[in-house]
C-alpha positions as CSV (number, residue, x, y, z in Angstrom):
1,M,49.0,68.3,103.8
2,K,47.1,65.1,104.6
3,K,46.2,62.8,101.8
4,A,42.6,63.2,100.9
5,K,40.5,60.2,101.6
6,P,38.9,58.5,98.6
7,P,35.1,59.1,98.4
8,Q,32.9,56.6,100.1
9,R,31.4,54.3,97.5
10,S,28.3,52.3,97.7
11,R,28.3,48.5,97.1
12,S,29.9,47.8,93.7
13,F,27.9,46.7,90.7
14,S,28.2,42.9,90.1
15,W,29.7,41.7,86.9
16,K,26.3,40.1,86.1
17,F,24.6,43.5,86.4
18,L,27.3,45.2,84.3
19,F,27.0,42.6,81.5
20,V,23.2,42.8,81.5
21,F,23.4,46.7,81.5
22,F,25.8,46.5,78.5
23,I,23.5,44.2,76.6
24,C,20.5,46.4,77.3
25,I,22.2,49.6,76.1
26,F,23.7,47.8,73.0
27,S,20.4,46.2,72.0
28,F,18.5,49.5,72.4
29,L,21.0,51.5,70.5
30,A,21.0,48.8,67.8
31,I,17.4,49.6,67.1
32,F,18.5,53.0,65.8
33,S,21.3,51.8,63.6
34,S,21.1,52.7,59.9
35,G,22.5,49.3,58.8
36,T,25.0,51.0,56.6
37,I,28.2,53.2,56.8
38,E,27.3,56.6,55.4
39,S,30.6,58.6,55.8
40,E,33.7,58.7,53.6
41,D,35.8,58.2,56.8
42,G,33.9,55.1,57.6
43,W,34.3,53.7,54.0
44,L,38.0,54.3,54.2
45,Y,38.6,52.5,57.5
46,L,36.3,49.7,56.5
47,N,38.4,49.3,53.3
48,V,41.5,49.0,55.5
49,A,39.6,46.4,57.6
50,R,38.9,44.4,54.5
51,N,42.5,44.4,53.5
52,V,43.5,43.4,57.0
53,Y,41.1,40.4,56.9
54,Y,41.6,39.3,53.3
55,H,45.2,40.3,52.6
56,H,46.7,40.8,56.1
57,Q,47.9,44.3,55.3
58,F,47.1,47.7,56.8
59,T,46.6,49.3,53.4
60,A,43.9,51.4,51.8
61,P,42.6,51.3,48.3
62,P,44.6,53.4,45.8
63,R,43.1,56.5,44.4
64,T,41.5,56.0,40.9
65,E,40.5,58.2,38.1
66,Y,37.2,59.5,39.4
67,P,34.5,58.3,39.0
68,D,35.3,55.2,36.9
69,L,36.2,52.6,39.4
70,N,35.3,53.7,43.0
71,V,34.6,56.4,45.5
72,N,37.8,58.3,46.1
73,M,38.7,58.8,49.8
74,N,41.3,60.6,51.8
75,T,44.0,58.0,51.3
76,V,47.7,58.9,51.3
77,Q,50.5,57.2,49.4
78,A,53.5,56.1,51.5
79,A,57.1,56.1,50.5
80,D,57.0,52.5,49.5
81,G,54.1,53.2,47.1
82,T,51.3,51.7,49.1
83,W,48.2,53.6,50.0
84,R,47.2,54.1,53.6
85,A,44.5,55.7,55.7
86,P,45.6,58.7,57.8
87,G,45.3,57.2,61.3
88,S,42.4,55.3,62.9
89,T,44.3,52.0,62.8
90,G,42.4,50.9,65.9
91,Y,39.0,51.8,64.4
92,S,39.9,49.7,61.3
93,L,40.7,46.8,63.6
94,A,37.4,47.2,65.4
95,M,35.7,46.7,62.1
96,V,37.4,43.5,61.2
97,P,34.8,41.3,63.0
98,A,32.2,42.9,60.7
99,V,34.2,41.8,57.7
100,A,34.5,38.3,59.1
101,L,30.7,38.0,59.7
102,S,30.1,39.3,56.1
103,D,32.6,36.8,54.7
104,I,30.8,33.9,56.4
105,I,27.6,34.8,54.4
106,H,29.6,35.3,51.2
107,R,31.3,31.9,51.6
108,Y,28.0,30.2,52.4
109,Y,26.5,31.5,49.1
110,Q,29.8,31.0,47.2
111,S,29.8,34.7,46.2
112,P,33.2,36.5,46.4
113,P,33.1,40.0,48.0
114,P,33.0,42.9,45.6
115,E,36.3,44.2,44.3
116,H,35.4,47.9,44.3
117,F,34.1,48.7,47.7
118,P,32.0,50.8,48.6
119,L,30.9,51.6,45.0
120,Q,29.8,48.0,44.4
121,S,27.2,47.1,47.0
122,D,28.2,44.8,49.9
123,W,25.2,45.4,52.2
124,T,26.1,42.6,54.6
125,L,29.4,44.2,55.4
126,L,27.9,47.6,55.8
127,F,25.2,46.1,58.0
128,F,27.5,44.4,60.4
129,A,29.9,47.4,60.5
130,S,27.1,49.8,61.4
131,F,27.1,48.3,64.9
132,T,30.7,49.0,65.6
133,N,30.3,52.3,67.3
134,I,27.2,51.1,69.1
135,F,29.4,48.5,70.8
136,F,31.8,51.2,72.0
137,A,28.9,53.4,73.1
138,A,27.5,50.5,75.2
139,L,30.9,50.0,76.7
140,L,31.1,53.7,77.5
141,A,27.7,53.4,79.3
142,V,29.1,50.7,81.5
143,L,32.4,52.6,82.1
144,L,30.4,55.6,83.2
145,L,28.7,53.5,85.9
146,L,32.0,52.5,87.3
147,Y,33.3,56.1,87.1
148,G,30.3,57.4,88.8
149,Q,30.7,55.0,91.7
150,R,34.4,55.9,92.0
151,L,33.4,59.5,92.3
152,G,31.3,58.5,95.4
153,W,27.9,58.5,93.8
154,S,25.3,55.8,94.7
155,R,24.5,53.0,92.3
156,K,21.2,54.7,91.4
157,E,23.0,58.1,90.7
158,A,25.7,56.3,88.6
159,V,23.0,54.7,86.5
160,V,21.2,58.0,85.9
161,F,24.5,59.7,85.1
162,S,25.3,57.0,82.5
163,L,21.9,57.2,80.9
164,L,21.9,60.9,80.7
165,T,25.3,61.1,79.2
166,I,24.6,58.5,76.5
167,F,21.0,59.5,75.5
168,S,20.6,63.2,76.1
169,T,23.9,64.3,74.5
170,N,25.5,64.1,71.0
171,I,27.0,60.7,72.0
172,F,23.7,59.1,71.2
173,S,23.7,60.2,67.5
174,T,27.4,59.9,67.0
175,S,27.3,56.3,68.1
176,K,25.2,55.5,65.1
177,F,27.5,56.9,62.4
178,G,30.7,55.8,60.7
179,F,33.2,58.0,62.5
180,A,36.0,57.1,64.9
181,Q,35.0,59.6,67.6
182,T,32.9,57.1,69.7
183,M,35.8,54.6,70.0
184,F,38.2,57.5,70.7
185,T,35.9,58.9,73.4
186,F,35.6,55.5,75.1
187,F,39.4,55.1,75.5
188,I,39.8,58.7,76.7
189,V,37.4,58.1,79.5
190,L,38.8,54.7,80.2
191,T,42.3,56.1,80.6
192,F,41.1,58.8,82.9
193,Y,39.2,56.2,84.9
194,L,42.2,53.9,85.2
195,I,44.4,56.8,86.3
196,K,42.0,57.6,89.2
197,K,41.9,53.9,90.1
198,Y,45.7,53.7,90.0
199,V,46.0,56.6,92.4
200,E,43.7,55.0,94.9
201,K,45.4,51.6,94.6
202,R,48.8,51.6,93.1
203,T,49.5,48.2,91.6
204,L,51.4,47.1,88.5
205,L,48.2,45.7,87.1
206,N,46.5,49.1,87.2
207,L,49.6,50.8,85.7
208,G,49.7,48.2,82.9
209,L,46.0,48.8,82.2
210,I,46.7,52.5,81.9
211,I,49.5,51.9,79.3
212,I,47.3,49.5,77.3
213,S,44.4,51.8,77.4
214,F,46.5,54.8,76.2
215,I,48.0,52.7,73.4
216,L,44.5,51.8,72.2
217,L,43.5,55.5,72.6
218,A,46.5,56.5,70.4
219,I,45.7,54.2,67.5
220,S,41.9,54.7,67.6
221,Y,41.9,58.0,65.9
222,N,44.6,60.4,64.8
223,E,47.4,62.7,66.2
224,T,44.9,64.6,68.4
225,F,45.5,61.9,71.0
226,F,48.6,64.0,72.0
227,L,46.2,66.6,73.3
228,T,45.1,64.2,76.0
229,V,48.6,63.9,77.5
230,P,48.7,67.3,79.3
231,A,45.1,66.8,80.5
232,M,45.8,63.3,81.9
233,T,49.1,64.6,83.4
234,A,47.3,67.4,85.2
235,Y,44.6,65.0,86.3
236,Y,47.1,62.6,87.8
237,L,49.1,65.3,89.6
238,I,45.9,66.8,91.2
239,L,44.9,63.4,92.4
240,I,48.1,62.5,94.2
241,P,49.2,64.0,97.5
242,E,50.8,67.5,97.2
243,K,54.2,66.4,98.5
244,Q,54.6,63.9,95.7
245,R,53.6,66.2,92.9
246,K,57.0,67.8,92.2
247,T,58.9,64.5,91.9
248,Q,56.1,62.9,89.9
249,F,56.0,65.9,87.6
250,L,59.7,65.7,86.9
251,I,59.4,62.0,86.2
252,L,56.5,62.5,83.8
253,V,58.4,65.3,82.0
254,G,61.4,63.0,81.5
255,I,59.1,60.3,80.1
256,G,57.5,62.9,77.9
257,L,60.8,64.1,76.4
258,V,61.9,60.6,75.6
259,G,58.6,59.8,74.1
260,S,58.6,63.0,72.0
261,I,62.0,62.1,70.5
262,A,60.6,58.7,69.5
263,I,57.6,60.2,67.7
264,F,59.1,63.5,66.7
265,K,57.5,63.5,63.3
266,H,54.0,63.3,64.7
267,I,54.7,65.9,67.3
268,T,55.9,68.4,64.7
269,Y,52.9,67.7,62.6
270,L,50.6,68.5,65.5
271,L,52.6,71.6,66.4
272,S,52.2,72.9,62.8
273,Y,48.6,73.6,63.8
274,L,49.8,76.1,66.4
275,I,50.2,78.6,63.5
276,I,46.5,79.5,63.7
277,P,45.0,82.5,61.9
278,P,43.2,84.4,64.7
279,K,40.0,84.8,62.7
280,I,39.8,81.1,62.1
281,L,40.4,80.3,65.7
282,F,37.8,82.8,66.8
283,E,35.3,81.4,64.3
284,G,36.0,77.8,65.4
285,I,35.6,78.5,69.2
286,W,32.5,80.7,68.6
287,G,31.1,77.9,66.4
288,F,31.7,75.2,69.0
289,L,30.0,77.2,71.7
290,F,27.5,79.6,70.2
291,S,26.7,78.9,66.6
292,S,23.1,78.2,65.5
293,G,24.1,75.1,63.6
294,K,26.9,73.3,65.5
295,S,26.9,74.7,69.1
296,A,27.8,72.0,71.6
297,F,25.2,73.5,73.9
298,L,22.6,73.1,71.2
299,Y,23.3,69.4,70.6
300,S,24.1,68.6,74.2
301,P,21.9,71.0,76.1
302,L,22.7,69.7,79.6
303,L,26.2,71.3,79.2
304,L,24.5,74.6,79.8
305,I,24.4,73.7,83.4
306,I,28.1,74.4,83.8
307,P,28.1,78.1,82.8
308,M,24.7,78.6,84.5
309,F,25.6,77.0,87.9
310,W,29.4,77.1,88.0
311,H,29.2,78.3,91.6
312,K,27.8,74.9,92.6
313,I,30.9,73.0,91.6
314,K,32.2,71.3,94.8
315,K,35.9,70.7,95.7
316,N,35.6,66.9,95.5
317,I,35.1,67.2,91.8
318,Y,38.1,69.6,91.2
319,P,40.4,66.9,89.8
320,E,37.8,66.1,87.1
321,L,37.2,69.8,86.6
322,I,40.9,70.5,86.0
323,G,41.7,67.3,84.0
324,F,38.8,67.5,81.6
325,G,38.9,71.3,81.6
326,V,42.4,71.2,80.3
327,L,41.4,68.7,77.7
328,T,38.4,70.9,76.6
329,V,40.6,74.0,76.3
330,L,43.2,72.2,74.2
331,F,40.6,70.7,71.9
332,L,38.8,74.0,71.4
333,I,42.1,75.7,70.5
334,M,43.6,73.0,68.3
335,I,40.4,71.8,66.5
336,G,38.7,75.2,66.5
337,G,41.8,76.7,64.7
338,S,42.3,73.8,62.2
339,W,41.9,74.3,58.5
340,I,42.6,72.7,55.1
341,T,44.2,74.6,52.2
342,N,42.4,74.9,48.9
343,P,43.1,77.1,45.8
344,L,41.1,80.0,47.3
345,G,42.8,79.9,50.7
346,R,42.2,78.2,54.0
347,T,38.9,76.5,54.9
348,P,38.2,75.9,58.6
349,I,37.2,72.3,59.5
350,W,36.1,72.7,63.1
351,N,32.5,71.9,62.1
352,G,33.3,68.3,61.2
353,G,31.8,68.6,57.8
354,M,28.8,66.4,57.0
355,S,27.8,65.2,60.5
356,W,25.0,65.6,63.0
357,G,26.3,68.1,65.5
358,P,30.0,69.0,66.3
359,R,31.5,65.5,66.2
360,Y,35.0,66.8,67.1
361,F,33.5,67.9,70.4
362,V,32.1,64.5,71.3
363,P,35.3,63.2,73.1
364,L,34.8,66.1,75.6
365,I,31.2,65.3,76.6
366,P,31.6,62.5,79.2
367,G,34.1,64.5,81.2
368,L,32.0,67.6,81.1
369,M,28.9,65.6,82.0
370,I,30.7,64.5,85.3
371,I,30.7,68.2,86.2
372,V,27.1,68.6,85.0
373,F,25.8,65.7,87.0
374,S,27.7,66.7,90.2
375,I,25.8,70.0,89.9
376,L,22.5,68.3,89.2
377,L,22.8,66.3,92.4
378,Q,22.5,69.7,94.3
379,F,19.4,70.9,92.4
380,S,16.2,71.5,94.2
381,K,12.9,70.0,93.0
382,L,12.0,73.3,91.4
383,Q,15.3,73.5,89.6
384,K,15.0,70.0,88.3
385,R,11.4,70.6,87.1
386,F,12.0,73.9,85.3
387,I,15.7,73.6,84.2
388,A,17.1,70.1,84.3
389,Y,14.1,68.2,82.8
390,P,13.4,70.6,79.9
391,L,17.1,70.5,79.0
392,I,17.1,66.7,79.1
393,T,13.9,66.5,77.0
394,F,15.3,68.9,74.4
395,G,18.6,66.9,74.3
396,I,16.8,63.7,73.6
397,F,14.6,65.4,71.0
398,I,17.8,66.7,69.2
399,Q,19.3,63.2,69.2
400,L,16.1,61.6,67.8
401,M,16.1,64.2,65.0
402,G,19.7,63.1,64.1
403,V,19.2,59.4,64.2
404,S,15.7,59.2,62.6
405,A,16.7,60.4,59.1
406,L,19.9,60.4,57.1
407,Y,21.8,63.4,58.5
408,L,22.9,64.3,54.9
409,L,19.4,65.7,54.5
410,Q,20.1,68.6,56.9
411,Y,21.6,70.5,54.0
412,T,19.2,69.7,51.1
413,D,18.0,72.4,48.7
414,I,20.8,74.9,49.6
415,P,24.0,75.5,47.6
416,F,27.1,73.6,48.6
417,R,29.3,76.7,48.6
418,L,29.0,80.5,48.6
419,Y,31.6,83.1,47.8
420,I,32.2,86.4,49.6
421,G,34.8,88.2,47.6
422,Q,37.6,85.5,47.3
423,D,36.5,83.7,50.5
424,E,34.8,80.3,49.9
425,L,32.2,79.3,52.4
426,S,31.0,75.7,52.3
427,V,27.5,74.8,53.4
428,Y,29.0,73.5,56.7
429,D,30.3,77.0,57.3
430,Y,27.4,79.3,56.5
431,A,24.7,76.8,57.7
432,S,26.4,76.8,61.0
433,F,26.0,80.5,61.6
434,I,22.8,81.5,59.7
435,P,19.8,80.3,61.8
436,R,17.4,79.7,58.9
437,Y,19.8,77.2,57.5
438,S,20.6,75.5,60.8
439,P,20.2,71.7,60.7
440,V,18.3,71.9,64.0
441,W,15.6,73.9,62.1
442,K,15.8,71.9,58.9
443,M,15.6,68.3,60.3
444,P,12.2,68.5,62.0
445,H,10.7,69.5,58.7
446,V,12.5,66.5,57.0
447,I,11.2,64.1,59.7
448,A,7.7,65.5,59.3
449,S,7.9,64.9,55.6
450,L,9.2,61.3,56.0
451,A,6.4,60.6,58.5
452,Y,3.8,62.0,56.2
453,Y,4.8,59.9,53.2
454,F,5.9,56.8,55.2
455,P,2.5,55.0,54.9
456,Q,2.7,55.4,51.1
457,T,6.1,53.8,51.0
458,V,5.1,50.5,52.6
459,L,1.4,50.1,51.7
460,H,0.6,48.0,48.6
461,G,-3.2,47.8,48.8
462,P,-5.5,44.8,48.6
463,Y,-3.8,43.5,45.4
464,D,-0.3,43.9,46.8
465,V,0.8,46.1,43.9
466,R,4.6,46.6,43.7
467,F,6.6,48.8,41.3
468,Y,9.4,46.4,41.7
469,D,11.9,47.3,38.9
470,G,12.6,50.1,36.4
471,F,10.5,52.8,38.0
472,D,11.9,56.0,39.4
473,I,11.4,56.9,43.1
474,P,7.9,58.3,43.7
475,F,7.4,61.9,42.5
476,H,5.2,64.1,44.7
477,P,3.9,67.2,42.8
478,G,1.9,68.8,45.6
479,R,-0.2,66.3,47.5
480,T,-0.5,63.8,44.6
481,T,1.9,61.1,43.7
482,F,3.1,60.1,40.2
483,R,5.2,57.1,39.2
484,G,7.6,57.4,36.3
485,F,10.0,55.4,34.2
486,R,12.3,56.2,31.3
487,E,12.9,53.0,29.4
488,E,10.9,50.3,31.1
489,G,9.0,49.6,34.3
490,H,7.8,46.4,35.9
491,I,4.7,46.0,38.1
492,S,3.5,42.9,40.0
493,L,0.1,42.3,41.7
494,S,-1.5,39.5,43.6
495,E,-4.8,37.8,43.9
496,K,-7.3,39.1,46.5
497,N,-9.0,36.4,48.5
498,G,-8.1,33.8,45.9
499,Q,-9.7,35.9,43.1
500,K,-7.8,37.6,40.3
501,P,-8.7,41.2,39.6
502,R,-10.9,41.9,36.6
503,D,-9.8,45.2,35.1
504,I,-6.9,47.7,35.4
505,S,-7.2,51.4,34.5
506,L,-4.2,53.6,34.0
507,V,-3.8,57.3,33.3
508,V,-0.3,57.9,31.7
509,T,1.4,60.9,30.3
510,N,4.6,61.7,28.4
511,A,6.6,64.4,30.2
512,P,9.9,65.6,28.7
513,D,12.8,66.7,30.9
514,T,13.4,69.8,28.8
515,I,10.9,72.4,27.6
516,T,12.2,72.2,24.0
517,A,11.4,68.5,23.6
518,S,8.4,67.7,21.4
519,E,8.7,64.0,20.5
520,S,5.9,61.6,21.0
521,A,6.6,58.3,22.8
522,T,5.6,54.8,21.9
523,V,4.7,52.7,24.9
524,L,4.2,49.0,24.9
525,I,2.2,47.5,27.7
526,K,3.0,43.8,28.0
527,S,2.6,40.9,30.4
528,K,5.9,39.0,30.1
529,D,6.1,38.4,26.3
530,T,2.5,39.2,25.3
531,V,1.7,42.7,24.2
532,E,-1.5,43.9,25.7
533,K,-1.6,47.5,24.4
534,S,0.5,49.7,22.1
535,L,0.2,53.5,22.7
536,T,1.5,56.6,21.1
537,L,1.7,59.4,23.7
538,P,2.1,63.0,22.6
539,I,3.8,65.5,24.9
540,N,1.9,66.3,28.2
541,V,-1.4,64.8,27.2
542,D,-3.1,62.4,29.7
543,T,-4.1,59.1,28.2
544,T,-6.4,56.6,29.8
545,V,-5.7,52.9,29.3
546,S,-8.0,50.0,30.2
547,L,-6.7,46.4,30.5
548,D,-8.2,43.0,31.1
549,A,-6.4,41.9,34.3
550,T,-7.5,38.2,33.8
551,Q,-5.4,38.0,30.6
552,L,-2.1,39.0,32.3
553,H,0.6,36.4,32.8
554,W,0.0,34.9,36.2
555,S,2.5,32.7,38.1
556,D,1.9,31.4,41.6
557,K,-1.0,33.8,42.3
558,T,1.2,36.8,41.0
559,G,0.4,38.7,37.9
560,Y,3.0,40.8,35.9
561,L,2.6,44.0,34.0
562,D,5.5,45.4,32.0
563,L,5.8,48.8,30.3
564,A,8.5,49.8,27.8
565,A,8.9,53.3,26.1
566,S,10.8,54.1,22.9
567,Y,11.3,57.3,20.9
568,T,11.6,57.2,17.2
569,A,14.0,60.1,16.5
570,T,16.3,59.9,19.6
571,P,16.2,56.6,21.4
572,S,17.9,58.1,24.5
573,A,15.5,61.2,24.6
574,P,15.2,62.7,28.1
575,H,11.5,61.8,28.6
576,V,9.7,60.3,31.6
577,I,6.5,58.3,31.2
578,Y,4.4,59.0,34.3
579,I,1.6,56.9,35.7
580,K,-0.7,59.5,37.2
581,S,-3.3,57.1,38.5
582,M,-3.9,53.4,38.6
583,N,-7.2,51.7,39.5
584,I,-7.8,48.0,39.9
585,D,-11.4,46.9,39.9
586,G,-12.3,50.5,40.7
587,I,-10.0,50.7,43.7
588,P,-7.3,53.4,43.6
589,T,-3.7,52.0,43.8
590,N,-1.1,53.6,45.9
591,L,1.7,54.9,43.6
592,G,4.1,55.8,46.4
593,S,5.3,52.3,47.5
594,I,9.1,51.6,47.3
595,D,10.3,48.2,46.1
596,Y,13.8,47.9,44.5
597,P,16.6,45.4,44.1
598,D,19.8,46.1,45.9
599,A,21.5,44.5,42.9
600,S,24.6,43.2,44.5
601,T,26.6,40.2,43.4
602,L,25.7,38.4,46.6
603,N,21.9,39.0,46.2
604,Q,21.9,37.4,42.8
605,K,22.6,34.0,44.5
606,F,19.3,33.8,46.3
607,T,16.9,36.4,44.9
608,P,13.6,34.8,43.8
609,I,13.0,37.4,41.1
610,E,15.0,37.9,38.0
611,Y,16.7,41.3,37.6
612,Q,15.3,43.1,34.5
613,Y,16.2,46.8,34.6
614,Y,18.2,47.6,37.7
615,G,20.8,44.9,37.9
616,G,19.8,43.7,34.5
617,K,20.1,46.4,31.8
618,V,21.4,48.9,34.2
619,T,24.6,47.6,35.8
620,D,26.6,50.8,36.0
621,P,27.5,50.8,39.8
622,W,27.2,54.6,39.9
623,K,23.6,54.5,38.7
624,L,22.8,51.7,41.3
625,W,24.6,53.8,43.9
626,N,22.4,56.8,43.1
627,L,19.3,54.6,43.3
628,R,20.2,53.5,46.8
629,A,20.9,57.1,47.7
630,R,17.5,58.1,46.6
631,I,15.9,55.4,48.7
632,N,17.9,56.5,51.8
633,E,16.7,60.1,51.3
634,R,13.1,59.1,51.4
635,T,13.0,56.6,54.2
636,F,13.6,56.6,57.9
637,D,17.2,55.8,58.7
638,F,16.8,52.5,60.6
639,W,18.1,49.2,59.2
640,W,14.8,47.3,59.9
641,V,12.8,50.0,58.1
642,K,15.1,50.0,55.0
643,N,14.7,46.3,54.8
644,L,11.2,46.9,53.7
645,Y,12.3,48.5,50.4
646,Y,14.8,45.9,49.0
647,W,13.2,42.7,47.8
648,D,16.4,40.9,46.9
649,R,18.1,41.0,50.3
650,L,18.1,38.2,52.8
651,Q,14.8,39.3,54.3
652,I,14.5,36.4,56.7
653,L,18.0,36.9,58.1
654,I,17.4,40.6,58.8
655,W,14.0,40.0,60.5
656,I,15.6,37.3,62.6
657,F,18.2,39.8,63.7
658,F,15.5,42.4,64.4
659,A,13.4,39.9,66.4
660,A,16.5,38.8,68.4
661,D,17.5,42.4,69.1
662,L,14.0,43.3,70.4
663,S,13.9,40.1,72.5
664,I,17.3,40.7,74.0
665,F,16.5,44.3,74.8
666,G,13.2,43.3,76.4
667,M,14.7,40.5,78.5
668,S,17.6,42.6,79.7
669,F,15.3,45.5,80.5
670,I,12.9,43.3,82.4
671,Y,15.8,41.8,84.3
672,L,17.0,45.2,85.4
673,V,13.5,46.2,86.4
674,L,12.9,43.1,88.4
675,N,16.2,43.5,90.2
676,K,15.8,47.2,90.9
677,K,16.0,46.7,94.7
678,E,19.2,44.7,94.5
679,F,20.8,47.4,92.4
680,D,19.2,50.5,94.0
681,L,17.3,51.2,90.8
């Protein structure tokens, strides 16, 4: 049999184009970053990165007595007594630059990093770390260009293939979150690509690159990297001439046996998963493919092209079909049938827990998209208009739902677990299979709610009224908004056109948390140390208060209003004092604005406002943690939006980053557009 000729490729992309394309994709994805790490996995690997940077050790924080000291994570204790993270050494190393950048800021302000991370806020570290996966997603976009060209596609086709894979599939949303799947996916695709390149041009350099890429693949996640070996072996054997396959197969088997002996413990650990209860395996595979909450076809709709038009798959794509097909089957079986043991039995983990979409399926998407795109190239205009374009549009819509709001909100207002007999079903299980609880149904409602209330969260009115400390998050009973505090609340306002406001009118009420409470509250309305009013508020009775705004304490065109509540019988009574309306010179004040201190040790070095309640009287890190969680739940999940709600962060630094990111994206995009002829775009 004659050796198949490699596909004819168009002129290669220049390094300049690849670099600009990388910058363009990275800067665009960076717009959608949350500016934080939201997952327990991410916190764990970032903790390891901190220990690598500060202590030069690959160790994780020890487990503590919950919840006194920190957030407990999935650490394991080694035989030498040290605590370690289960895998993802490479992902921890990838986060070390974020630790270094954060350390530069800490050193500049002479503020040591917090001891208990992530419980104690270190927003600079979380901010820089949140771009780690975006870096690998941008690298993946460039790699897909090269892969597309090696498959014989034109430069224009390769660009479209790369963009569709990144932005219309679950890769887009996963690149934002603190999981190791994006890095793992990149090195899987890189190793496959290098194998194809090596077969076409066998050099020691290409072979060495394969080895390096596979090592990085092995350390980037966990033992599941073993599943890539049979797939890559099949891919290699299909690519080489038929007469060489037997010899090469025997050589690879020998290498595999030697390698298996060297890592026998890891092999046996992975093989233990072969004892799979049939019902769990069936549930996992069904969930990956057909569930209403986690189906890969639902979160990456273009994958439907494969079962719909399988007959259009051409022979020139058979190596990718077999190689990535083997990988897909192995992952579906091993991950679909995985479980953890709890006191009530075995709980399947195929769904990936708290994530947007089936994150364990993400490493399979680029390979499957090669098959998809090869089919799309054969579509007629009619098929593109009524099949391809709607699927692409729906895919992008799904990703925007996942990146616009905190994905933890997909399971709000439903119980965490249910029981059927002695079987425990977590929210990740039953919400995956019951359509009315599906995240795809839930999240559009969440986004709509955030969009409805967003103007309230950022608008402060003509007098720049800010509930900057002590107040709870805005409470929305129906279409109205109340603002409550329990012990004390602090308000600031500014002059309008150089003139101080004349009068302030408040409607306040004393609302108990429990129906049995009957205690009146004493509320002092002060301006710094001067008492303006003293009120006795009975239960659930609206009281109107009028104040002379000119008599408030003013400093640098800013006036201050302080409220403090006390209860005679029980000082810690569970009451909330609500401001139901506030008028300044007859103009209604927006009560829904969000302004809080982040209250970290670093921020204390440069904040212009003294901490009074949060960060002052309230220093319990868990209460501050919960405060930040409430803010995340009520705001769009973009770092530049969240910056609007914390007055003690380095605002100027964040806005410089945002302006730089937009400028870089704009310049790189314009460059690509202006050079579209040169690059067949």
